[in-house]
N, C-alpha and C positions, 0 to 999 in steps of 0.2 A: 602550530597550536596558537590560538588567540584567546585572550581573556576578554570576556564580554559581560554585559549585564544580563546574565541568564541564571536560572535557578539550578539547572542540572548540567552535568558533563554531557555534551552532545558529540556524537561521532558521525562523520559523513565519509563514506567510502567512494573514492573516485579512482579512475585508472592510475595505477602506480602511486597512489596518494591516499593517506588516511588523515582527514581534517578533523581536528579536535577543537571544540570551543568549550571553555570552562568558566565558572563563576570567578569574579575578580578576587573573592575572599578565600579561595581554596588553596591549600598548601601544596608544595611541590611533591611531597610524599603521597598525598591523596591522588594527585594527577598521575604519578608514576604507577600506583597500584591500579587505578582505573584503566589506564592504557594497557598495562600488562594483561589484565583480564580480557580486554577487547581484541588483542592481537590475534588469537586463534580464530575468532569470528571473522576478522578482516581477511585473514589468509584463506579461510574456507569459502568466503563469498567473492574474493577478488576476481576469479576466473569468470564468474557470471557477470560482474560489472564490466570487465573488459569486453566480453562478447556483446553485451548490450551497446556499449560505446562504439564498437566496430560496426555493428549493424546500423546504428544511427548514422555513422559517417558514410557508409557505402550506400545506404538507401536514399539519402537526400542531402546533397551538399549544402543547400540552403533551405532548411525546413520552414523558415518563416514565410517564404514566397511560393515554394513548390506546391502545386495542388495535387492532392491524392484522393482516391476513392474513399468514401466514408462507410464504415460499418456502424450500424446502430442496432444494439441488442443482438449482434451476431449476423445481421442481414445487411448485405451491401445495398447502399442507397444509390439513387440515380443522379447524384450531384457530387461535385468535388469541392473541397475547401483547402485553403492553405493551413499550415500548422496552427497558427494563432486562432484562426476562425474555428478550426476543429475543436480546440480546447474550450473555446467559449460555447460552442454548440453542445459538447459533451457535458460541460458544467451545467448548462441550462436543463438538458435532458435528465441528468442525475438529480438535480434539485427538485424537479417535478415529481419524480417517483419516490424519492427518499422518505417523505413523511408516511406514505402508505406502507412502504416496506418495513419501516421501523415499527409502525403500528401493528403490522402482521406478526413480526418475529419477536418483539420484546416479550409478549405474554408466553410465547412458546419456550423461549430460553429462560424466562423468569428473571430477567435483569433489564434495567432501563438506563439509557445513556442520558446524561444531563445536557450534553451538547454534541452536535454532529457538524463536522466541517469537511470541506473538500479541498484537496490540494494536488498539485502535480507531483506525483511520486513515481520515480522510474524503477525503483528496486523492490517496492512492496505495493500490495493492493489496498492495504488498510493498516491502521495502527490504533492503539487504545492507551489512553492515559488513565490507568485504573483509579488513581487518587482523585482526579478531577471528573472521572467518568465521562471523558471526552473521547469521541471516536472520529477518526479522520478516514475518509475514503479517497481513493485515487480517481482523478477526473477521467482517467483512461478506461474505467470499467464499462461505460456504455458501448464500447466496441465489441464486447462479448455478450453472449446470451444473458438475459436478465437474471437467470438462476445463479450465474457467477457472482453478481452483485449481492444477491440474497445470501449466498454462501459466505461472502466476506463480512456481511453484516452479522450473520450468526457467529462466525469465527470471533469477531471483535467483541460481540456481546458476551460470549462465553468467557472472554478474558476478565469480565467483571466478576466471575465466579472463581476463576483460576488465572493468576497473573503470568503463568508460564505455559509451556507446551508439554505438560506432564500427561501421563496416561489418563488421569482423571479429566483433564481438559478435553482431550480428544473424545473421551466417552461422552462428555456433555455435548460436544458438537454432534456426534453420531446420534445421540438421543433426540436432539432437536431437529436434525436434518439427516436422515438415514442415507441419502444418496450424495452426501457432501463430497465424497472422494472423487466422483466424476467431475464435478465443477472445480474442485481443487486441482485436479490433473489438467483440466483444460487451461486454467490460468497459468499453470506451471509449464504449459507447452508439451504435455505428455500424451495428448490424445490424437495428435496428428491433425487436429482441426485448427483453423485460424492461423 
């Protein structure tokens, strides 16, 4: 655990490790309560984090220089890039389509984001800060069909109506995007594709 100049308690799950960063002003009791609440989540997700870590280790010993085929919107491209080049390429591709995708889906969902950002996320495809109305998208999304990115956008926009994953939240997602389950399953690796 580290005390930092942050506003919230942040958890980062890594293989055999739960990293916690907390605001400098927070009390030990508050930290203890927050960690106790987060432990079941860490236990439930640890296997997935371990599997992703092992896959990364076995697939490419040095990802920064090893070149690999590129998937763009689910279609294999005729060139290869090393890991850092791939991230830059995906970031550019996603940046180009984001404005039109948000323009398309915000009226459908009936919610608008104040800010949209991209980042390297290994354990999730998107996240939403409901207070700031800020949505983050994973730079890895362009490897999948564009409908997967659209689903993540719809999912995160729906969090502006419901900050949790309640039945009402999923109903809002289904109303906006009736075939969302297919794209959700593809990103979760349940369709046998990619």
